[in-house]
C-alpha positions in Angstrom: -37.2 -7.6 -1.1 -37.4 -11.2 -2.1 -34.5 -13.7 -2.5 -34.6 -13.5 -6.3 -34.0 -9.8 -6.2 -31.2 -10.2 -3.7 -29.6 -12.8 -6.0 -29.7 -10.3 -9.0 -28.2 -7.5 -6.8 -25.4 -9.9 -5.6 -24.6 -10.8 -9.2 -24.3 -7.1 -10.2 -22.1 -6.4 -7.2 -19.9 -9.5 -7.9 -19.6 -8.7 -11.6 -18.3 -5.1 -11.1 -15.0 -6.0 -9.5 -14.4 -8.9 -11.9 -14.9 -6.6 -14.9 -12.8 -3.9 -13.4 -10.1 -6.3 -12.4 -9.8 -7.6 -16.0 -9.9 -4.1 -17.5 -7.3 -2.8 -15.0 -4.8 -5.4 -16.3 -4.3 -3.2 -19.3 -3.1 -0.4 -17.0 -1.6 -2.1 -13.9 1.5 -3.5 -15.5 5.1 -4.1 -14.2 7.5 -1.3 -14.9 9.4 -1.6 -18.2 12.6 -3.7 -18.2 14.5 -1.2 -20.3 14.6 2.6 -20.7 14.2 4.0 -24.3 17.4 3.6 -26.3 19.9 6.3 -25.7 18.2 7.5 -22.5 20.2 7.9 -19.4 18.2 7.2 -16.3 18.3 9.8 -13.5 20.0 9.0 -10.3 17.9 7.9 -7.3 18.0 8.5 -3.6 16.6 5.4 -1.8 15.2 6.6 1.6 14.5 4.1 4.3 13.1 5.1 7.7 14.0 2.6 10.4 12.4 2.4 13.9 13.4 -0.8 15.7 14.1 -2.5 12.4 17.1 -4.6 13.4 15.5 -7.8 12.1 14.8 -6.2 8.6 17.3 -3.5 7.8 20.4 -5.3 6.6 18.4 -7.5 4.2 16.5 -4.5 2.9 19.7 -2.5 2.2 21.5 -5.5 0.7 18.7 -5.9 -1.8 19.0 -2.2 -2.8 22.8 -2.4 -3.1 22.5 -5.4 -5.4 20.8 -3.1 -8.0 22.8 -2.2 -11.1 22.5 0.0 -14.3 21.6 3.1 -12.4 23.3 5.6 -10.1 21.8 5.7 -6.6 22.5 6.4 -2.9 20.9 4.9 0.2 20.0 7.1 3.1 19.0 5.4 6.3 17.3 7.2 9.2 17.2 5.9 12.7 13.9 7.0 14.2 14.5 6.8 17.9 15.2 3.0 17.9 15.7 1.1 21.1 17.2 -2.0 19.5 20.3 -2.7 17.4 19.2 -0.6 14.4 21.8 2.2 14.9 24.7 -0.2 15.1 23.5 -2.0 12.0 23.2 1.3 10.1 26.7 2.3 11.0 28.1 -1.1 9.9 26.3 -0.8 6.6 27.6 2.7 6.0 31.1 1.6 6.8 30.8 -1.2 4.3 29.5 0.7 1.3 30.1 4.4 0.4 26.7 4.6 -1.2 25.1 4.3 2.2 24.6 7.4 4.4 22.9 7.5 7.8 21.1 10.1 9.9 19.3 10.3 13.2 15.8 11.7 13.4 15.1 14.4 16.0 12.4 13.9 18.6 9.0 13.5 17.0 7.3 16.9 16.9 3.7 17.3 18.0 1.1 16.7 15.3 3.3 14.3 13.2 2.9 10.6 12.6 6.3 9.0 13.1 6.7 7.6 9.6 5.7 10.8 7.9 8.2 12.8 10.0 11.0 10.3 9.2 10.2 10.4 5.5 10.2 14.3 5.6 13.6 14.3 7.3 14.9 11.8 4.8 13.7 14.0 1.9 15.8 16.9 3.2 18.9 14.7 3.0 18.4 13.3 -0.5 20.8 14.4 -3.2 19.3 13.0 -6.4 16.3 13.9 -8.6 14.3 10.7 -8.0 13.3 9.8 -4.4 12.4 6.2 -3.5 10.6 5.9 -0.2 10.9 2.3 0.9 9.9 0.5 4.1 12.5 -1.6 5.8 10.5 -4.8 5.3 10.6 -4.4 1.5 13.1 -6.4 -0.6 14.0 -5.1 -4.1 14.9 -7.2 -7.1 18.3 -6.4 -8.7 16.7 -4.5 -11.5 14.0 -2.7 -9.5 15.5 0.8 -9.3 16.2 0.9 -13.1 12.7 -0.3 -13.9 11.0 2.2 -11.6 13.1 5.0 -13.0 12.2 4.0 -16.5 8.5 3.9 -15.6 8.7 7.5 -14.4 10.1 8.6 -17.7 7.8 6.6 -19.9 4.6 7.7 -18.1 5.7 11.2 -17.1 4.5 10.5 -13.5 5.4 12.8 -10.6 4.7 10.1 -8.1 4.2 6.4 -8.6 3.7 3.4 -6.4 3.1 -0.3 -6.6 2.1 -3.1 -4.3 5.1 -5.5 -3.8 4.5 -9.2 -3.8 3.0 -9.9 -0.4 4.6 -12.7 1.5 2.1 -14.3 3.9 2.7 -17.1 6.5 0.0 -17.0 9.2 -3.6 -17.9 8.4 -4.8 -14.3 9.0 -2.2 -12.9 6.7 -3.2 -15.3 4.0 -6.9 -14.4 4.4 -6.5 -10.6 4.5 -3.4 -9.3 2.9 -4.3 -10.4 -0.6 -7.4 -8.2 -0.3 -5.1 -5.2 -0.9 -4.8 -6.2 -4.5 -8.5 -7.2 -4.7 -9.7 -3.9 -3.5 -7.2 -1.9 -5.6 -8.0 -3.6 -8.9 -11.6 -4.4 -8.3 -12.8 -0.9 -7.4 -10.4 1.6 -8.8 -11.0 2.5 -12.5 -7.4 2.9 -13.5 -8.1 4.3 -16.9 -9.7 7.3 -15.2 -7.0 7.4 -12.5 -4.2 7.6 -15.0 -5.8 10.3 -17.2 -7.7 12.5 -14.7 -6.1 14.1 -11.7 -9.1 14.0 -9.4 -8.2 13.2 -5.8 -11.0 10.6 -5.7 -8.8 8.4 -8.0 -5.7 8.7 -5.8 -4.1 5.4 -4.7 -0.8 4.0 -3.7 1.1 1.7 -1.4 3.0 3.2 1.5 5.6 0.4 1.3 7.1 1.7 -1.9 6.9 5.1 -3.5 9.0 6.8 -6.2 8.7 10.6 -6.7 10.4 13.4 -8.6 12.2 15.5 -6.0 11.0 18.8 -7.5 7.4 17.6 -7.7 7.6 16.2 -4.1 8.6 19.7 -2.8 5.9 21.3 -4.9 3.3 19.0 -3.3 4.5 19.7 0.2 5.8 16.1 0.5 5.2 14.2 3.7 4.8 17.5 5.6 1.5 18.0 3.8 0.2 14.7 5.3 2.1 14.9 8.6 -0.7 13.6 10.9 -1.9 10.7 8.7 -1.3 7.0 9.3 -2.4 6.3 5.7 0.4 7.6 3.4 -0.6 5.1 0.7 -3.8 7.1 0.2 -2.9 10.6 1.4 0.5 11.2 -0.3 -1.0 10.6 -3.8 -3.9 12.9 -2.8 -1.5 15.6 -1.9 0.3 15.4 -5.3 -3.0 15.5 -7.1 -4.2 18.4 -5.0 -1.1 20.3 -6.3 -2.0 19.4 -9.9 0.6 16.7 -10.3 0.4 13.2 -11.9 0.3 10.1 -9.8 0.4 6.6 -11.3 0.5 2.9 -10.3 2.6 0.0 -11.5 2.6 -3.7 -10.6 5.5 -4.2 -8.3 5.2 -7.9 -8.0 8.3 -8.7 -10.1 10.4 -5.9 -8.6 9.8 -6.0 -4.9 8.5 -8.2 -2.1 7.4 -7.6 1.5 6.1 -9.4 4.5 4.0 -6.6 6.0 3.1 -8.2 9.3 4.6 -11.0 11.4 1.6 -12.3 13.3 -2.2 -12.4 13.4 -2.3 -9.6 16.0 -0.1 -7.4 13.8 -2.3 -8.0 10.8 -5.5 -7.0 12.7 -3.9 -3.9 14.4 -2.0 -2.9 11.3 -5.0 -2.9 9.0 -7.1 -1.2 11.7 -4.6 1.6 12.5 -5.3 3.5 9.2 -8.8 2.2 8.4 -10.5 5.3 9.7 -8.7 7.4 7.0 -9.9 5.0 4.3 -13.0 2.8 4.3 -13.9 3.2 8.0 -15.5 6.6 7.9 -19.2 7.1 8.8 -20.1 7.7 5.1 -17.8 5.4 3.3 -18.2 2.3 5.5 -21.9 1.8 4.6 -21.0 2.0 0.9 -18.1 -0.4 1.2 -20.2 -2.8 3.3 -22.8 -3.0 0.6 -20.2 -3.4 -2.2 -18.1 -6.0 -0.4 -20.7 -8.0 1.6 -23.2 -7.8 -1.2 -20.9 -9.0 -3.9 -18.5 -11.3 -2.0 -20.5 -12.8 0.9 -24.2 -12.6 0.0 -23.8 -14.8 -3.1 -22.5 -17.7 -1.1 -25.2 -17.4 1.5 -27.9 -17.3 -1.1 -26.3 -20.2 -3.0 -26.3 -22.3 0.3 -30.0 -21.4 0.8 -30.9 -22.6 -2.7 -28.8 -25.8 -2.5 -30.4 -26.7 0.8 -33.8 -26.4 -0.8 -34.9 -23.6 1.5 -35.7 -21.1 -1.2 -36.3 -20.8 -5.0 -33.7 -21.7 -7.6 -31.1 -18.9 -7.3 -28.9 -19.5 -10.3 -27.9 -15.8 -10.4 -26.5 -16.1 -6.9 -24.4 -19.1 -7.9 -23.1 -17.2 -10.9 -22.3 -14.3 -8.6 -20.4 -16.7 -6.3 -18.4 -17.9 -9.3 -17.6 -14.4 -10.3 -16.3 -13.6 -6.8 -14.1 -16.7 -6.7 -12.9 -16.2 -10.2 -11.8 -12.6 -9.4 -9.7 -13.9 -6.5 -8.3 -16.8 -8.4 -7.1 -14.6 -11.2 -5.5 -12.3 -8.6 -3.9 -15.3 -6.8 -2.3 -16.5 -10.1 -1.1 -13.1 -11.1 0.2 -11.8 -7.8 1.5 -15.1 -6.4 -1.1 -15.4 -3.6 -2.3 -18.5 -1.8 -5.0 -20.3 -3.6 -6.8 -21.2 -0.4 -7.3 -17.5 0.5 -9.1 -17.0 -2.8 -11.4 -20.0 -2.1 -12.1 -18.6 1.4 -13.0 -15.1 0.0 -16.3 -14.8 1.9 -14.5 -15.4 5.2 -11.7 -13.0 4.3 -14.2 -10.3 3.4 -16.2 -10.8 6.6 -13.1 -10.4 8.7 -11.9 -7.4 6.7 -15.2 -5.6 7.2 -15.1 -6.5 10.9 -11.8 -4.7 11.1 -13.3 -1.6 9.4 -16.2 -1.5 11.7 -14.0 -2.0 14.7 -11.8 0.9 13.5 -14.8 3.1 13.0 -16.2 2.4 16.5 -12.7 3.1 18.0 -12.5 6.5 16.2 -16.0 7.5 17.3 -14.9 6.8 20.9 -11.8 8.9 20.2 -9.5 6.0 21.1 -6.0 6.6 19.7 -4.4 4.1 17.4 -1.0 2.7 18.5 1.8 1.6 16.3 5.5 0.9 16.9 5.3 2.2 20.5 3.6 5.5 19.6 0.0 6.5 20.2 -2.0 8.6 17.7 -3.7 11.1 17.3 -1.2 13.4 18.8 -1.1 17.1 19.5 -1.3 19.9 16.9 1.8 20.2 14.7 4.8 22.5 15.1 7.7 22.9 12.7 10.0 19.9 12.4 13.5 20.1 13.9 16.6 19.9 11.6 18.0 16.4 11.1 21.4 15.3 12.4 23.3 13.8 9.5 26.3 11.5 9.6 
């Protein structure tokens, strides 16, 4: 295969995510600001699992309590914390009657800690809409009303959105914006909205909203008890049950700093990669798509500019497509411009994480997160929660 052919291939692979990104703008919109006139929004149960979240929990709960225009409760679950999380929970509950607390039982075999905590929380919820929210998420004052209105307008059973991602370290800035890039660049949202195929399932584990009845019908988090990748697996469980899942742009209604250091970024992205891109079949396809469309154009352009090969104008157009896709995303989702300009480096590191995760899974090395090691033993029924 000659360089000119490679340049043409790189152009095609770079144009696909740019075209899909622009088309998906028609679907991936923020939730509506207002419910239809005369409509009373259903009440919500905001469910927050907390394992050693003393640094995050109070700010998260305060952001929820600042919401207005809709009835809601907040249920907090202490998941075997060893820091000040339980004390903070008790203080929050004493301060506001809308806040309730519970303690999770010991983690049963076969369960991921987060999925077990969310399952327990679902049994404590009192309202018809369930909002599963990580403790590092901060909601805007109108977030709950807008998400509830979205569920009514689009008749979704489960919906999710990626919050505005706050990044501070260099690795965060290079890699975290790729969440939006992959979502909008490779998921045809028109098909995802109108067809219930599991292949089109997508979501963000940081923020989910579900109808309680549909959640129970799909099996909830108990149906995905062993996974570390609820952002992918929970929508799949709903679609498997014949239910509708959808996506909204959560940028104006929520924010999140997912990781606090470069090490957390690497380990956090790697921990669930083997359930997404880093499978023996998928990783080859994703390497071709991402490296071919986001890295190869820049290599070929450098070759041409250095005079080491023929004029590769198609590769330069491909590089422009790759950067344009990221710059559009940086503008819309309030991401660092520098990370968009360093797209080839970000994609190279991202693929390195995927390949590292695959090798680790092939060696049967367990993933570790928040002091727990996975995979764990086969499942058994979950114990009953202790509510307070």
